[in-house]
N, C-alpha and C positions, 0 to 999 in steps of 0.2 A: 127268441125262446133262449140261445145260448147264452146271451148277454144276462138274462135274469137268473138263470142258474149260477153263472160267476157270481153276480150281485149277492145271492142268497147265501152262497158258501163263504164270501167275505164277510158278511153280517154275522153268520154263524161263528165263524172263526174269531172274530172281535169279540163276541159275547162269550165265548168260552175260555179264550186263552188271554185276551187283552183286558177286558172289562172285570173290575172287581165285583163279586158277588157275596151278598149277605149271607147266602146259604152256607158259603164255606169260610166266611170270616172268622168265626170264633169255634171253628171244629177241633181245636187243639193241635192242630198241624204245626202251627207257629209257635215256637217257645223263644222267647227273646230274654237274655239277662239284662237286668235294668241296672242292678247296683250289688255289690259285694263287700263284704267287712271281714276281716280277718281279726276275729275277737280275741284270740288267743294264739300266740305265736309259738308257744311250746307244745300244746297238746290239747287235743279237743274230741274226745270218743264217747261213746255210748250216750249219744243225745236224746233229749226229750224235750220237745218244745211246746209251749201252750200260749194261748192268747189271755191277756190280762184285761184288756179293755180295747177300745177301737183302734188304738196305735200302740199299744204296749204289749210286749212279748216276753216270757220267761223262758230260760232255757237251763236245764239240769243236764250235766256233763262230767266226765272225768278229765281232769287237767293235769298240771304238772304233778310229777310223782305219783301218779295214779289217785290224786287227791280228789274229794268231790266238791263242784263248784255249782253256784246258782247265778247266773248273769240276767241281767234285764236290758231290753232293747226298746226303743221306738223305731217304729217303721212306717214311714208316710204311706197314705191310701194307694198313691200312685207307684209305690216301690222305689222311689228314686233316692230315698235316704234312710239310713240304717246307722242309728247312733246308740253306743253303749251307754247305760245309764248306770247301773249299779252291778256289783259283783260281791258275793259272800262265799267263803270257803267253809262249807258246813261240815267237811269231814277232812281231817288232817292225814288219814290213813288210806282211805280208799272210796271210791266213789263210782262204781259200775253199774253196768245194766239198769239205767234209771228208767222210772215210769213216773211221771209228774201229772197230777190231776188237780183241778180246781176243787176246792171244798165249798167255798161262798164267795162272796162279792170280792174279798181280799185274803183269803185263807187258802193255802195249796198245801197238798201232801206228797212226799215223795217216797216210793218204795225202791230200794237199791241195794247192791251188795256192798258191805263194808269191809271191816278188818275179817281177813281170813276168808273171804268170800261168805261171810255170815249176812243173814236178812236183816234189812232195818227199815223202819218207817219214821219219817221225819217231818215236821210241820213248819211252816213259814208264814209270814202275811207279807203281800207285796201291794203296794197301795197304787192308785192310778198314775202316778209319776213314776213309778218302777221302782221305789225305795224297799229294799227287802229287810224284814224284821225276823230273826229267829225266833221260833218258839220252844219247838222239842228237837235239839240237833244234837250231834256228836261233838262238835268244836264250839264251845262256849267262850274260848278264849278270845280276848280282844273284842268282845261284843258288850254291850252295855245293857243287855237284858238283867234286870233286877231279880227275878225268879229263875235262875238257870234250871232247866230241866233236860234230863237226857232223853234221847229219841229212844224208840222201843226196838229192842232186839228180838223179833219174832221168831228167828231161826238161828239156833247156835252152830248148825252143822253147814248149811248151804242156803243161799237165796239169790240165785242169779236167773237171767231171763224172764225179768219182772214184767207183768202186765196189770195194773191197777184200775179197777172201775169202781164208780159210785153205784151204789144199790138203791139207797134213798137219801133223805136230806142229810143223814149222819153216819151211814153204814157204807162200808167199802169192802170189796172183795179182792183178793190178790192172787193171781195164777203165777206160780214160779217152779222152778227146778230146785229141788232139795236134796237131802241127803240120798247118796248113792245114784244121783241124777234123777230121782223119782219125780213124779209130779205131783204138786200139792195146791190146794185152794186154802187160803186164810181169811178170816173176816176180822174186822175192826169196827169200832165207832170212832169217829173223828168229830168233835164238837165245832161249833162255829169259831170258837177261840182257841182252836188247833190242839185241844187235849186228845191224846191217843189212847183208847181203852181196847185191850184186846179181847175179843170174842172166842173165836176158835183158831188158835195158833200151835205152833210147834214148841215153843219155848215159853212155858209158863212160870219159870223161875223168876224170882223177884217182882211178880205181879200179885196184886191184892185180891184178885179174882176168887171167890169162894167156890165157884162150880167151874173148875178148870176144865175145859173140854179141847181135845186135841183137833188140829185141823184135818181135813180130808185128803187122804193119799189116793188120788184117782188113776194113777199109772205107776205101777212098780216097776217097769222096765226104764224109761226114760221120758222127760217132757221138757223140751228145750224150746227156744225162740216161740214162747208164748203171745198169742193175742186173743185177749178176753174181751167179748162184747154183750152189751145188753140186746137181747131179742125183743121179749115183751114181758110186761107185768114182773114175775118173778122167775122167768127163765134166761139163761146165759148160755152162750155158746163160747168154746174154746177152741182156737186151732194151734196146733203144736206139732213138733217133730217127735216121734217116738222111735221104736225098734227099726234099726237098719235104716235109720235117716228117712223112714215114710212118714207120710203127713197123715194126720189124723184131726177129726174134729168130734168133740165131746159137747154134751149138752148137761146143764144143771139146774135145779131151781136153788134159788137163794131167797129165803123170806125177809121181810122188813127187820 
């Protein structure tokens, strides 16, 4: 009887401590770095990374001299290879608080803080090879774009802590911290060709809209560190920091 008990304990020990278990194999306890690439040796802050296709990725970030950059990379499916493909300096003054989103198969929109922390929206195309072509950006110097069009300065006071989301096929909503650190929601249409048209924004100067409508000031105290997400249909939720660094969640409807 004693021998049977000892054998049972040994078997149980081997099952628990020695034998690999499928139950615990993929529970997130094992994180192993596979590869690493130092893509910018000078600076790389305010990062926003999106997937372009199965192995291509685009990164918006603040680089040298606080300028705004977009870089693309290929990353193998097993993570063993990271290769930089292309880089574009889209803003030669500033490029902070980036929020990069996909518009269609090869068009991308970027909300960021540019000169004097003003709020800007820029657009690009990024093909499946990772080649970046500017559409509406601040810095068209050294680009071969035929019809250079400036990006949209949607807020002349402040445009930081950006969170940009898609509402429908060509409508986008942006949550950000604006004037006096207050919280704002702005909307735009962005066509498949990357043309930006303001709908409700703070700065309607130099726009051709006949019925200029101001954006929504949802918090008159503060709205930092924004994260805006789609809930369902026309409902959206925003998590952010407000008075006393306290955390808030607010909800909105944004129609098509």
